N, CA, C, O and the ligand as a Tripos MOL2 file, in Angstrom:
@<TRIPOS>MOLECULE
protein
  305   303    77     0     0
PROTEIN
NO_CHARGES

@<TRIPOS>ATOM
      1 N          94.6830   83.4880  -13.5690 N.3       1 MET1
      2 CA         95.6110   83.3740  -14.6430 C.3       1 MET1
      3 C          95.4150   81.9950  -15.3650 C.2       1 MET1
      4 O          95.0460   80.9940  -14.7510 O.2       1 MET1
      5 N          95.7050   82.0110  -16.7900 N.am      2 ASP2
      6 CA         95.7420   80.8040  -17.4680 C.3       2 ASP2
      7 C          96.8090   79.7630  -16.9750 C.2       2 ASP2
      8 O          97.9630   80.1900  -16.9680 O.2       2 ASP2
      9 N          96.6290   78.5490  -16.5870 N.am      3 THR3
     10 CA         97.6780   77.5550  -16.2410 C.3       3 THR3
     11 C          98.5070   77.2650  -17.3350 C.2       3 THR3
     12 O          99.6240   76.8290  -17.0550 O.2       3 THR3
     13 N          98.1990   77.4160  -18.5830 N.am      4 THR4
     14 CA         99.0890   76.9730  -19.6230 C.3       4 THR4
     15 C         100.1950   77.8850  -19.7300 C.2       4 THR4
     16 O         101.3440   77.4950  -19.9370 O.2       4 THR4
     17 N          99.8300   79.2560  -19.5740 N.am      5 ILE5
     18 CA        100.8070   80.2720  -19.7550 C.3       5 ILE5
     19 C         101.7590   79.9740  -18.5560 C.2       5 ILE5
     20 O         102.9700   79.8960  -18.7630 O.2       5 ILE5
     21 N         101.2510   79.8110  -17.3330 N.am      6 LEU6
     22 CA        102.1000   79.6590  -16.1400 C.3       6 LEU6
     23 C         102.9390   78.5100  -16.3610 C.2       6 LEU6
     24 O         104.1230   78.6410  -16.0490 O.2       6 LEU6
     25 N         102.5400   77.3550  -16.8620 N.am      7 LEU7
     26 CA        103.3990   76.1680  -16.9210 C.3       7 LEU7
     27 C         104.5590   76.5540  -18.0300 C.2       7 LEU7
     28 O         105.7390   76.2430  -17.8690 O.2       7 LEU7
     29 N         104.1050   77.2130  -19.0820 N.am      8 MET8
     30 CA        105.0920   77.6780  -20.0910 C.3       8 MET8
     31 C         106.2120   78.5560  -19.4580 C.2       8 MET8
     32 O         107.3960   78.3350  -19.7160 O.2       8 MET8
     33 N         105.8430   79.4890  -18.6810 N.am      9 VAL9
     34 CA        106.8120   80.3250  -17.9120 C.3       9 VAL9
     35 C         107.8020   79.5390  -17.1590 C.2       9 VAL9
     36 O         109.0130   79.7510  -17.2380 O.2       9 VAL9
     37 N         107.1980   78.5110  -16.3350 N.am     10 PHE10
     38 CA        107.9860   77.7570  -15.5000 C.3      10 PHE10
     39 C         108.7950   76.8810  -16.3330 C.2      10 PHE10
     40 O         109.9330   76.6440  -15.9290 O.2      10 PHE10
     41 N         108.3850   76.3310  -17.4830 N.am     11 GLY11
     42 CA        109.1360   75.5560  -18.5380 C.3      11 GLY11
     43 C         110.4050   76.2030  -18.9850 C.2      11 GLY11
     44 O         111.5040   75.6540  -18.9080 O.2      11 GLY11
     45 N         110.1940   77.3790  -19.4490 N.am     12 VAL12
     46 CA        111.2570   78.3910  -19.9210 C.3      12 VAL12
     47 C         112.2410   78.6780  -18.6950 C.2      12 VAL12
     48 O         113.4460   78.7800  -18.9260 O.2      12 VAL12
     49 N         111.7920   78.7980  -17.5140 N.am     13 ALA13
     50 CA        112.6120   79.1960  -16.4770 C.3      13 ALA13
     51 C         113.5280   78.0880  -16.2760 C.2      13 ALA13
     52 O         114.7480   78.2510  -16.2490 O.2      13 ALA13
     53 N         112.8660   76.7850  -16.1110 N.am     14 ALA14
     54 CA        113.5620   75.5400  -15.7280 C.3      14 ALA14
     55 C         114.6550   75.3820  -16.9500 C.2      14 ALA14
     56 O         115.8020   75.0400  -16.6650 O.2      14 ALA14
     57 N         114.3100   75.6150  -18.2040 N.am     15 CYS15
     58 CA        115.2860   75.3080  -19.1900 C.3      15 CYS15
     59 C         116.5420   76.1990  -18.9720 C.2      15 CYS15
     60 O         117.6900   75.7740  -19.1070 O.2      15 CYS15
     61 N         116.1940   77.5900  -18.5920 N.am     16 LEU16
     62 CA        117.5160   78.4970  -18.4100 C.3      16 LEU16
     63 C         118.1610   78.1340  -17.3700 C.2      16 LEU16
     64 O         119.3910   78.1760  -17.4140 O.2      16 LEU16
     65 N         117.5040   77.6970  -16.1970 N.am     17 VAL17
     66 CA        118.3560   77.3030  -14.9040 C.3      17 VAL17
     67 C         119.2520   75.9450  -15.1960 C.2      17 VAL17
     68 O         120.3540   75.7540  -14.6820 O.2      17 VAL17
     69 N         118.6480   75.1010  -16.0360 N.am     18 ALA18
     70 CA        119.2970   73.8130  -16.4500 C.3      18 ALA18
     71 C         120.5210   74.2350  -17.4380 C.2      18 ALA18
     72 O         121.5690   73.5890  -17.4020 O.2      18 ALA18
     73 N         120.3690   75.2570  -18.2550 N.am     19 GLY19
     74 CA        121.4070   75.6630  -19.1770 C.3      19 GLY19
     75 C         122.5150   76.3070  -18.5020 C.2      19 GLY19
     76 O         123.6870   76.0760  -18.7980 O.2      19 GLY19
     77 N         122.1520   77.1090  -17.6010 N.am     20 VAL20
     78 CA        123.0930   77.8970  -16.9210 C.3      20 VAL20
     79 C         124.0510   76.7890  -16.0320 C.2      20 VAL20
     80 O         125.2800   76.8520  -16.0520 O.2      20 VAL20
     81 N         123.3260   75.8110  -15.2850 N.am     21 VAL21
     82 CA        123.9220   74.9530  -14.3630 C.3      21 VAL21
     83 C         124.9720   74.0770  -15.4000 C.2      21 VAL21
     84 O         126.1680   73.9050  -15.1650 O.2      21 VAL21
     85 N         124.3060   73.6150  -16.4900 N.am     22 LEU22
     86 CA        125.3040   72.7270  -17.6240 C.3      22 LEU22
     87 C         126.5090   73.6460  -18.0110 C.2      22 LEU22
     88 O         127.6630   73.2200  -18.0660 O.2      22 LEU22
     89 N         126.1980   74.7840  -18.2440 N.am     23 PHE23
     90 CA        127.1990   75.6900  -18.7240 C.3      23 PHE23
     91 C         128.4360   75.7530  -17.6950 C.2      23 PHE23
     92 O         129.6160   75.5140  -17.9520 O.2      23 PHE23
     93 N         127.8770   76.1290  -16.4780 N.am     24 ARG24
     94 CA        128.8700   76.2920  -15.2910 C.3      24 ARG24
     95 C         129.8130   74.9840  -15.0270 C.2      24 ARG24
     96 O         131.0250   74.9760  -14.8130 O.2      24 ARG24
     97 N         128.9960   73.9840  -15.0970 N.am     25 ARG25
     98 CA        129.5000   72.6840  -14.8620 C.3      25 ARG25
     99 C         130.7270   72.3280  -15.7920 C.2      25 ARG25
    100 O         131.7940   71.8450  -15.4130 O.2      25 ARG25
    101 N         130.3620   72.6650  -17.1050 N.am     26 ARG26
    102 CA        131.4270   72.2050  -18.1570 C.3      26 ARG26
    103 C         132.6150   73.1580  -17.9920 C.2      26 ARG26
    104 O         133.7330   72.7220  -18.2690 O.2      26 ARG26
    105 N         132.4710   74.4450  -17.5570 N.am     27 ARG27
    106 CA        133.5400   75.2170  -17.3060 C.3      27 ARG27
    107 C         134.1850   75.0300  -16.1870 C.2      27 ARG27
    108 O         135.3910   75.2740  -16.1630 O.2      27 ARG27
    109 N         133.5340   74.5690  -15.0590 N.am     28 SER28
    110 CA        134.4180   74.2420  -13.8890 C.3      28 SER28
    111 C         135.1490   73.1050  -14.1410 C.2      28 SER28
    112 O         136.2870   73.0170  -13.6790 O.2      28 SER28
    113 N         134.6090   72.1000  -14.8930 N.am     29 LYS29
    114 CA        135.3610   70.9170  -15.1670 C.3      29 LYS29
    115 C         136.6740   71.1880  -15.9020 C.2      29 LYS29
    116 O         137.6850   70.5420  -15.6300 O.2      29 LYS29
    117 N         136.6550   72.2020  -16.8910 N.am     30 GLU30
    118 CA        137.6680   72.4800  -17.6400 C.3      30 GLU30
    119 C         138.7740   73.2100  -16.6600 C.2      30 GLU30
    120 O         139.9820   73.0560  -16.8370 O.2      30 GLU30
    121 N         138.2550   73.9770  -15.6680 N.am     31 ASP31
    122 CA        139.2160   74.8000  -14.8950 C.3      31 ASP31
    123 C         139.6760   74.0060  -13.6450 C.2      31 ASP31
    124 O         140.6190   74.4170  -12.9680 O.2      31 ASP31
    125 N         138.9980   72.8520  -13.3360 N.am     32 ASP32
    126 CA        139.4240   71.9510  -12.1190 C.3      32 ASP32
    127 C         140.2920   70.9220  -12.4320 C.2      32 ASP32
    128 O         140.5230   70.0660  -11.5780 O.2      32 ASP32
    129 N         140.7940   70.8750  -13.4940 N.am     33 SER33
    130 CA        141.8610   69.7580  -13.7120 C.3      33 SER33
    131 C         143.0680   70.1690  -13.2020 C.2      33 SER33
    132 O         143.7500   71.0650  -13.6990 O.2      33 SER33
    133 N         143.3630   69.4970  -12.1610 N.am     34 PHE34
    134 CA        144.7040   69.7460  -11.2090 C.3      34 PHE34
    135 C         145.8170   69.0400  -11.7460 C.2      34 PHE34
    136 O         145.6320   67.8780  -12.1080 O.2      34 PHE34
    137 N         146.9170   69.5440  -11.8530 N.am     35 TYR35
    138 CA        148.2590   68.7650  -11.9130 C.3      35 TYR35
    139 C         149.2800   69.2240  -10.7230 C.2      35 TYR35
    140 O         149.2500   70.2500  -10.0440 O.2      35 TYR35
    141 N         150.0990   68.2410  -10.6970 N.am     36 HIS36
    142 CA        151.0660   68.3470   -9.6720 C.3      36 HIS36
    143 C         152.5930   68.5750  -10.1050 C.2      36 HIS36
    144 O         152.9960   68.0450  -11.1400 O.2      36 HIS36
    145 N         153.3320   69.2590   -9.4210 N.am     37 PHE37
    146 CA        154.7280   69.3250   -9.6610 C.3      37 PHE37
    147 C         155.3780   69.5170   -8.3320 C.2      37 PHE37
    148 O         154.6570   69.7470   -7.3610 O.2      37 PHE37
    149 N         156.7780   69.4380   -8.1860 N.am     38 ARG38
    150 CA        157.4040   69.5760   -7.0100 C.3      38 ARG38
    151 C         158.1500   70.9820   -6.9990 C.2      38 ARG38
    152 O         158.7350   71.4110   -7.9940 O.2      38 ARG38
    153 N         158.0810   71.6440   -5.8170 N.am     39 CYS39
    154 CA        158.6450   73.0330   -5.5770 C.3      39 CYS39
    155 C         160.1600   72.7840   -5.8440 C.2      39 CYS39
    156 O         160.6670   71.8450   -5.2310 O.2      39 CYS39
    157 N         160.8980   73.4750   -6.6390 N.am     40 PRO40
    158 CA        162.4070   73.1920   -6.6380 C.3      40 PRO40
    159 C         163.1410   73.5320   -5.3930 C.2      40 PRO40
    160 O         164.2770   73.1020   -5.1900 O.2      40 PRO40
    161 N         162.4850   74.3250   -4.5270 N.am     41 LYS41
    162 CA        163.0850   74.8020   -3.3680 C.3      41 LYS41
    163 C         163.0960   73.8940   -2.1320 C.2      41 LYS41
    164 O         164.0820   73.6380   -1.4420 O.2      41 LYS41
    165 N         161.7580   73.4170   -1.9500 N.am     42 CYS42
    166 CA        161.4600   72.7210   -0.7210 C.3      42 CYS42
    167 C         161.0180   71.3960   -0.9670 C.2      42 CYS42
    168 O         160.7890   70.6230   -0.0370 O.2      42 CYS42
    169 N         160.8450   70.9940   -2.4970 N.am     43 GLN43
    170 CA        160.3630   69.6000   -2.8350 C.3      43 GLN43
    171 C         158.9120   69.2140   -2.4070 C.2      43 GLN43
    172 O         158.4950   68.0570   -2.4710 O.2      43 GLN43
    173 N         158.1210   70.3560   -1.9320 N.am     44 ARG44
    174 CA        156.7680   70.0920   -1.6280 C.3      44 ARG44
    175 C         156.0660   69.9950   -2.9180 C.2      44 ARG44
    176 O         156.3890   70.5710   -3.9570 O.2      44 ARG44
    177 N         155.0200   69.1620   -2.7260 N.am     45 ARG45
    178 CA        154.1070   68.7640   -3.8810 C.3      45 ARG45
    179 C         153.1790   69.7280   -4.1200 C.2      45 ARG45
    180 O         152.1870   69.7580   -3.3920 O.2      45 ARG45
    181 N         153.3110   70.5730   -5.0540 N.am     46 LEU46
    182 CA        152.2060   71.6830   -5.3260 C.3      46 LEU46
    183 C         151.1870   71.3220   -6.4220 C.2      46 LEU46
    184 O         151.4450   70.6060   -7.3890 O.2      46 LEU46
    185 N         150.0670   71.8680   -6.1760 N.am     47 ARG47
    186 CA        148.9040   71.7030   -7.1330 C.3      47 ARG47
    187 C         148.9530   72.8880   -8.0310 C.2      47 ARG47
    188 O         149.4110   73.9580   -7.6320 O.2      47 ARG47
    189 N         148.4100   72.6910   -9.4450 N.am     48 TYR48
    190 CA        148.1480   73.8510  -10.1740 C.3      48 TYR48
    191 C         147.3260   73.4160  -11.1760 C.2      48 TYR48
    192 O         147.1710   72.2180  -11.4160 O.2      48 TYR48
    193 N         146.6380   74.5360  -11.9450 N.am     49 LEU49
    194 CA        145.7840   74.2090  -12.9850 C.3      49 LEU49
    195 C         146.3030   74.1870  -14.4280 C.2      49 LEU49
    196 O         147.3600   74.7310  -14.7470 O.2      49 LEU49
    197 N         145.6260   73.6290  -15.1560 N.am     50 ALA50
    198 CA        146.1230   73.5840  -16.6810 C.3      50 ALA50
    199 C         146.3050   75.0900  -17.1010 C.2      50 ALA50
    200 O         147.2640   75.4030  -17.8050 O.2      50 ALA50
    201 N         145.4250   75.9870  -16.6900 N.am     51 ARG51
    202 CA        145.4830   77.3190  -17.3770 C.3      51 ARG51
    203 C         146.6640   78.1290  -16.6020 C.2      51 ARG51
    204 O         146.9010   79.2830  -16.9600 O.2      51 ARG51
    205 N         147.3300   77.5970  -15.6530 N.am     52 GLN52
    206 CA        148.3990   78.2200  -14.9870 C.3      52 GLN52
    207 C         149.7990   78.0200  -15.4280 C.2      52 GLN52
    208 O         150.7860   78.6080  -14.9840 O.2      52 GLN52
    209 N         149.7580   76.9700  -16.5060 N.am     53 VAL53
    210 CA        151.0030   76.5900  -17.0780 C.3      53 VAL53
    211 C         151.7980   77.8930  -17.5440 C.2      53 VAL53
    212 O         151.1910   78.8850  -17.9460 O.2      53 VAL53
    213 N         153.1280   77.8390  -17.4730 N.am     54 GLY54
    214 CA        153.8860   78.9900  -17.9290 C.3      54 GLY54
    215 C         153.9380   80.2680  -17.0830 C.2      54 GLY54
    216 O         154.8040   81.1260  -17.2540 O.2      54 GLY54
    217 N         152.9490   80.3540  -16.1440 N.am     55 HIS55
    218 CA        152.8610   81.3630  -15.2590 C.3      55 HIS55
    219 C         153.5360   81.3920  -13.9780 C.2      55 HIS55
    220 O         153.7100   80.3280  -13.3850 O.2      55 HIS55
    221 N         153.9370   82.4870  -13.4810 N.am     56 LYS56
    222 CA        154.5810   82.2450  -12.0410 C.3      56 LYS56
    223 C         153.5250   82.3210  -10.8920 C.2      56 LYS56
    224 O         152.4200   82.8570  -10.9820 O.2      56 LYS56
    225 N         154.0580   81.6840   -9.7780 N.am     57 GLY57
    226 CA        153.2950   81.4060   -8.6620 C.3      57 GLY57
    227 C         153.9220   81.3930   -7.3590 C.2      57 GLY57
    228 O         155.1430   81.5310   -7.4240 O.2      57 GLY57
    229 N         153.4900   81.2800   -6.3010 N.am     58 LYS58
    230 CA        154.2980   81.1840   -5.0500 C.3      58 LYS58
    231 C         154.0040   79.8640   -4.5010 C.2      58 LYS58
    232 O         152.8480   79.4460   -4.4290 O.2      58 LYS58
    233 N         155.1370   79.1210   -4.0660 N.am     59 CYS59
    234 CA        154.9370   77.8880   -3.2850 C.3      59 CYS59
    235 C         154.2840   78.1200   -1.9640 C.2      59 CYS59
    236 O         154.7090   79.0270   -1.2480 O.2      59 CYS59
    237 N         153.1810   77.2950   -1.5440 N.am     60 SER60
    238 CA        152.3580   77.5180   -0.5150 C.3      60 SER60
    239 C         153.2890   77.1440    0.6940 C.2      60 SER60
    240 O         152.9090   77.5130    1.8050 O.2      60 SER60
    241 N         154.3420   76.5260    0.6050 N.am     61 ASN61
    242 CA        155.2460   75.9750    1.7880 C.3      61 ASN61
    243 C         156.1610   77.0170    2.0620 C.2      61 ASN61
    244 O         156.1280   77.6560    3.1130 O.2      61 ASN61
    245 N         157.1060   77.2410    1.0140 N.am     62 CYS62
    246 CA        158.2470   77.9240    1.3120 C.3      62 CYS62
    247 C         158.1060   79.5120    0.7890 C.2      62 CYS62
    248 O         158.9810   80.3270    1.0810 O.2      62 CYS62
    249 N         157.0110   79.8590    0.0460 N.am     63 SER63
    250 CA        156.7210   81.1650   -0.5850 C.3      63 SER63
    251 C         157.8490   81.3300   -1.5540 C.2      63 SER63
    252 O         158.0730   82.5040   -1.8480 O.2      63 SER63
    253 N         158.6100   80.4320   -2.1170 N.am     64 GLY64
    254 CA        159.4030   80.5370   -3.2880 C.3      64 GLY64
    255 C         158.5900   80.7830   -4.5910 C.2      64 GLY64
    256 O         157.4530   80.3550   -4.7900 O.2      64 GLY64
    257 N         159.3680   81.5680   -5.4950 N.am     65 GLU65
    258 CA        158.7430   81.7910   -6.7400 C.3      65 GLU65
    259 C         158.8410   80.6030   -7.4250 C.2      65 GLU65
    260 O         159.8870   79.9580   -7.3500 O.2      65 GLU65
    261 N         157.7010   80.1250   -8.2320 N.am     66 VAL66
    262 CA        157.7440   78.9570   -9.0610 C.3      66 VAL66
    263 C         157.2590   79.2960  -10.3600 C.2      66 VAL66
    264 O         156.5540   80.3010  -10.4560 O.2      66 VAL66
    265 N         157.5290   78.6000  -11.4050 N.am     67 VAL67
    266 CA        156.8190   78.5690  -12.5970 C.3      67 VAL67
    267 C         156.1610   77.5010  -12.8270 C.2      67 VAL67
    268 O         156.8660   76.4940  -12.7590 O.2      67 VAL67
    269 N         154.8590   77.2820  -13.1240 N.am     68 PHE68
    270 CA        154.1430   75.9760  -13.4080 C.3      68 PHE68
    271 C         154.5160   75.3340  -14.5980 C.2      68 PHE68
    272 O         154.3340   75.9580  -15.6440 O.2      68 PHE68
    273 N         155.0090   74.1920  -14.6460 N.am     69 PRO69
    274 CA        155.6460   73.5970  -15.8510 C.3      69 PRO69
    275 C         154.4260   72.9750  -16.7190 C.2      69 PRO69
    276 O         153.2530   72.7830  -16.3990 O.2      69 PRO69
    277 N         155.0540   72.7520  -17.8190 N.am     70 PRO70
    278 CA        153.9520   72.0410  -18.9700 C.3      70 PRO70
    279 C         153.3640   70.8020  -18.5180 C.2      70 PRO70
    280 O         154.0790   70.0730  -17.8310 O.2      70 PRO70
    281 N         152.2630   70.4610  -18.7660 N.am     71 ILE71
    282 CA        151.5840   69.2830  -18.3250 C.3      71 ILE71
    283 C         152.3390   67.8760  -18.4720 C.2      71 ILE71
    284 O         152.1880   66.8560  -17.8000 O.2      71 ILE71
    285 N         153.1310   68.1070  -19.4720 N.am     72 SER72
    286 CA        154.0820   66.7870  -19.6950 C.3      72 SER72
    287 C         155.1130   66.5840  -18.6620 C.2      72 SER72
    288 O         155.6590   65.4970  -18.4730 O.2      72 SER72
    289 N         155.3830   67.7330  -17.9530 N.am     73 GLN73
    290 CA        156.4630   67.4770  -16.8860 C.3      73 GLN73
    291 C         155.6510   67.4850  -15.4700 C.2      73 GLN73
    292 O         156.2820   67.6410  -14.4250 O.2      73 GLN73
    293 N         154.3920   67.3310  -15.4630 N.am     74 SER74
    294 CA        153.7820   67.3030  -14.0760 C.3      74 SER74
    295 C         153.8120   65.8750  -13.5080 C.2      74 SER74
    296 O         153.8750   64.9300  -14.2950 O.2      74 SER74
    297 N         153.7730   65.6880  -12.3010 N.am     75 ILE75
    298 CA        153.8560   64.4700  -11.6760 C.3      75 ILE75
    299 C         152.4280   63.9100  -10.9230 C.2      75 ILE75
    300 O         151.5380   64.7340  -10.7060 O.2      75 ILE75
    301 N         152.2750   62.7560  -10.6080 N.am     76 ASP76
    302 CA        151.0620   62.4430  -10.0930 C.3      76 ASP76
    303 C         150.9150   62.5890   -8.6920 C.2      76 ASP76
    304 O         149.8400   62.3240   -8.1530 O.2      76 ASP76
    305 ZN        158.5360   75.3640   -1.8450 Zn       77 ZN77
@<TRIPOS>BOND
     1     1     2 1
     2     2     3 1
     3     3     4 2
     4     3     5 am
     5     5     6 1
     6     6     7 1
     7     7     8 2
     8     7     9 am
     9     9    10 1
    10    10    11 1
    11    11    12 2
    12    11    13 am
    13    13    14 1
    14    14    15 1
    15    15    16 2
    16    15    17 am
    17    17    18 1
    18    18    19 1
    19    19    20 2
    20    19    21 am
    21    21    22 1
    22    22    23 1
    23    23    24 2
    24    23    25 am
    25    25    26 1
    26    26    27 1
    27    27    28 2
    28    27    29 am
    29    29    30 1
    30    30    31 1
    31    31    32 2
    32    31    33 am
    33    33    34 1
    34    34    35 1
    35    35    36 2
    36    35    37 am
    37    37    38 1
    38    38    39 1
    39    39    40 2
    40    39    41 am
    41    41    42 1
    42    42    43 1
    43    43    44 2
    44    43    45 am
    45    45    46 1
    46    46    47 1
    47    47    48 2
    48    47    49 am
    49    49    50 1
    50    50    51 1
    51    51    52 2
    52    51    53 am
    53    53    54 1
    54    54    55 1
    55    55    56 2
    56    55    57 am
    57    57    58 1
    58    58    59 1
    59    59    60 2
    60    59    61 am
    61    61    62 1
    62    62    63 1
    63    63    64 2
    64    63    65 am
    65    65    66 1
    66    66    67 1
    67    67    68 2
    68    67    69 am
    69    69    70 1
    70    70    71 1
    71    71    72 2
    72    71    73 am
    73    73    74 1
    74    74    75 1
    75    75    76 2
    76    75    77 am
    77    77    78 1
    78    78    79 1
    79    79    80 2
    80    79    81 am
    81    81    82 1
    82    82    83 1
    83    83    84 2
    84    83    85 am
    85    85    86 1
    86    86    87 1
    87    87    88 2
    88    87    89 am
    89    89    90 1
    90    90    91 1
    91    91    92 2
    92    91    93 am
    93    93    94 1
    94    94    95 1
    95    95    96 2
    96    95    97 am
    97    97    98 1
    98    98    99 1
    99    99   100 2
   100    99   101 am
   101   101   102 1
   102   102   103 1
   103   103   104 2
   104   103   105 am
   105   105   106 1
   106   106   107 1
   107   107   108 2
   108   107   109 am
   109   109   110 1
   110   110   111 1
   111   111   112 2
   112   111   113 am
   113   113   114 1
   114   114   115 1
   115   115   116 2
   116   115   117 am
   117   117   118 1
   118   118   119 1
   119   119   120 2
   120   119   121 am
   121   121   122 1
   122   122   123 1
   123   123   124 2
   124   123   125 am
   125   125   126 1
   126   126   127 1
   127   127   128 2
   128   127   129 am
   129   129   130 1
   130   130   131 1
   131   131   132 2
   132   131   133 am
   133   133   134 1
   134   134   135 1
   135   135   136 2
   136   135   137 am
   137   137   138 1
   138   138   139 1
   139   139   140 2
   140   139   141 am
   141   141   142 1
   142   142   143 1
   143   143   144 2
   144   143   145 am
   145   145   146 1
   146   146   147 1
   147   147   148 2
   148   147   149 am
   149   149   150 1
   150   150   151 1
   151   151   152 2
   152   151   153 am
   153   153   154 1
   154   154   155 1
   155   155   156 2
   156   155   157 am
   157   157   158 1
   158   158   159 1
   159   159   160 2
   160   159   161 am
   161   161   162 1
   162   162   163 1
   163   163   164 2
   164   163   165 am
   165   165   166 1
   166   166   167 1
   167   167   168 2
   168   167   169 am
   169   169   170 1
   170   170   171 1
   171   171   172 2
   172   171   173 am
   173   173   174 1
   174   174   175 1
   175   175   176 2
   176   175   177 am
   177   177   178 1
   178   178   179 1
   179   179   180 2
   180   179   181 am
   181   181   182 1
   182   182   183 1
   183   183   184 2
   184   183   185 am
   185   185   186 1
   186   186   187 1
   187   187   188 2
   188   187   189 am
   189   189   190 1
   190   190   191 1
   191   191   192 2
   192   191   193 am
   193   193   194 1
   194   194   195 1
   195   195   196 2
   196   195   197 am
   197   197   198 1
   198   198   199 1
   199   199   200 2
   200   199   201 am
   201   201   202 1
   202   202   203 1
   203   203   204 2
   204   203   205 am
   205   205   206 1
   206   206   207 1
   207   207   208 2
   208   207   209 am
   209   209   210 1
   210   210   211 1
   211   211   212 2
   212   211   213 am
   213   213   214 1
   214   214   215 1
   215   215   216 2
   216   215   217 am
   217   217   218 1
   218   218   219 1
   219   219   220 2
   220   219   221 am
   221   221   222 1
   222   222   223 1
   223   223   224 2
   224   223   225 am
   225   225   226 1
   226   226   227 1
   227   227   228 2
   228   227   229 am
   229   229   230 1
   230   230   231 1
   231   231   232 2
   232   231   233 am
   233   233   234 1
   234   234   235 1
   235   235   236 2
   236   235   237 am
   237   237   238 1
   238   238   239 1
   239   239   240 2
   240   239   241 am
   241   241   242 1
   242   242   243 1
   243   243   244 2
   244   243   245 am
   245   245   246 1
   246   246   247 1
   247   247   248 2
   248   247   249 am
   249   249   250 1
   250   250   251 1
   251   251   252 2
   252   251   253 am
   253   253   254 1
   254   254   255 1
   255   255   256 2
   256   255   257 am
   257   257   258 1
   258   258   259 1
   259   259   260 2
   260   259   261 am
   261   261   262 1
   262   262   263 1
   263   263   264 2
   264   263   265 am
   265   265   266 1
   266   266   267 1
   267   267   268 2
   268   267   269 am
   269   269   270 1
   270   270   271 1
   271   271   272 2
   272   271   273 am
   273   273   274 1
   274   274   275 1
   275   275   276 2
   276   275   277 am
   277   277   278 1
   278   278   279 1
   279   279   280 2
   280   279   281 am
   281   281   282 1
   282   282   283 1
   283   283   284 2
   284   283   285 am
   285   285   286 1
   286   286   287 1
   287   287   288 2
   288   287   289 am
   289   289   290 1
   290   290   291 1
   291   291   292 2
   292   291   293 am
   293   293   294 1
   294   294   295 1
   295   295   296 2
   296   295   297 am
   297   297   298 1
   298   298   299 1
   299   299   300 2
   300   299   301 am
   301   301   302 1
   302   302   303 1
   303   303   304 2
@<TRIPOS>SUBSTRUCTURE
     1 MET1         2 RESIDUE 1 A MET
     2 ASP2         6 RESIDUE 1 A ASP
     3 THR3        10 RESIDUE 1 A THR
     4 THR4        14 RESIDUE 1 A THR
     5 ILE5        18 RESIDUE 1 A ILE
     6 LEU6        22 RESIDUE 1 A LEU
     7 LEU7        26 RESIDUE 1 A LEU
     8 MET8        30 RESIDUE 1 A MET
     9 VAL9        34 RESIDUE 1 A VAL
    10 PHE10       38 RESIDUE 1 A PHE
    11 GLY11       42 RESIDUE 1 A GLY
    12 VAL12       46 RESIDUE 1 A VAL
    13 ALA13       50 RESIDUE 1 A ALA
    14 ALA14       54 RESIDUE 1 A ALA
    15 CYS15       58 RESIDUE 1 A CYS
    16 LEU16       62 RESIDUE 1 A LEU
    17 VAL17       66 RESIDUE 1 A VAL
    18 ALA18       70 RESIDUE 1 A ALA
    19 GLY19       74 RESIDUE 1 A GLY
    20 VAL20       78 RESIDUE 1 A VAL
    21 VAL21       82 RESIDUE 1 A VAL
    22 LEU22       86 RESIDUE 1 A LEU
    23 PHE23       90 RESIDUE 1 A PHE
    24 ARG24       94 RESIDUE 1 A ARG
    25 ARG25       98 RESIDUE 1 A ARG
    26 ARG26      102 RESIDUE 1 A ARG
    27 ARG27      106 RESIDUE 1 A ARG
    28 SER28      110 RESIDUE 1 A SER
    29 LYS29      114 RESIDUE 1 A LYS
    30 GLU30      118 RESIDUE 1 A GLU
    31 ASP31      122 RESIDUE 1 A ASP
    32 ASP32      126 RESIDUE 1 A ASP
    33 SER33      130 RESIDUE 1 A SER
    34 PHE34      134 RESIDUE 1 A PHE
    35 TYR35      138 RESIDUE 1 A TYR
    36 HIS36      142 RESIDUE 1 A HIS
    37 PHE37      146 RESIDUE 1 A PHE
    38 ARG38      150 RESIDUE 1 A ARG
    39 CYS39      154 RESIDUE 1 A CYS
    40 PRO40      158 RESIDUE 1 A PRO
    41 LYS41      162 RESIDUE 1 A LYS
    42 CYS42      166 RESIDUE 1 A CYS
    43 GLN43      170 RESIDUE 1 A GLN
    44 ARG44      174 RESIDUE 1 A ARG
    45 ARG45      178 RESIDUE 1 A ARG
    46 LEU46      182 RESIDUE 1 A LEU
    47 ARG47      186 RESIDUE 1 A ARG
    48 TYR48      190 RESIDUE 1 A TYR
    49 LEU49      194 RESIDUE 1 A LEU
    50 ALA50      198 RESIDUE 1 A ALA
    51 ARG51      202 RESIDUE 1 A ARG
    52 GLN52      206 RESIDUE 1 A GLN
    53 VAL53      210 RESIDUE 1 A VAL
    54 GLY54      214 RESIDUE 1 A GLY
    55 HIS55      218 RESIDUE 1 A HIS
    56 LYS56      222 RESIDUE 1 A LYS
    57 GLY57      226 RESIDUE 1 A GLY
    58 LYS58      230 RESIDUE 1 A LYS
    59 CYS59      234 RESIDUE 1 A CYS
    60 SER60      238 RESIDUE 1 A SER
    61 ASN61      242 RESIDUE 1 A ASN
    62 CYS62      246 RESIDUE 1 A CYS
    63 SER63      250 RESIDUE 1 A SER
    64 GLY64      254 RESIDUE 1 A GLY
    65 GLU65      258 RESIDUE 1 A GLU
    66 VAL66      262 RESIDUE 1 A VAL
    67 VAL67      266 RESIDUE 1 A VAL
    68 PHE68      270 RESIDUE 1 A PHE
    69 PRO69      274 RESIDUE 1 A PRO
    70 PRO70      278 RESIDUE 1 A PRO
    71 ILE71      282 RESIDUE 1 A ILE
    72 SER72      286 RESIDUE 1 A SER
    73 GLN73      290 RESIDUE 1 A GLN
    74 SER74      294 RESIDUE 1 A SER
    75 ILE75      298 RESIDUE 1 A ILE
    76 ASP76      302 RESIDUE 1 A ASP
    77 ZN77       305 GROUP 0 **** ****
């Protein structure tokens, strides 16, 4: 087989892999921004994601129902 074609195939494959990795990294970075707030029931510091704001969830400590507050009301 011609080495030039082989190199081209490898080059295209490498570009595809790099593209997928970069794309996934950018997405996971967006999804992995964690914020914190306190459970109104047990005062436990809970972690949530920006995309969970306004959604209902369960406290991992007391299993109470919580609503993830806006980012402006999050704590450090
Ligand atoms: Zn709780």
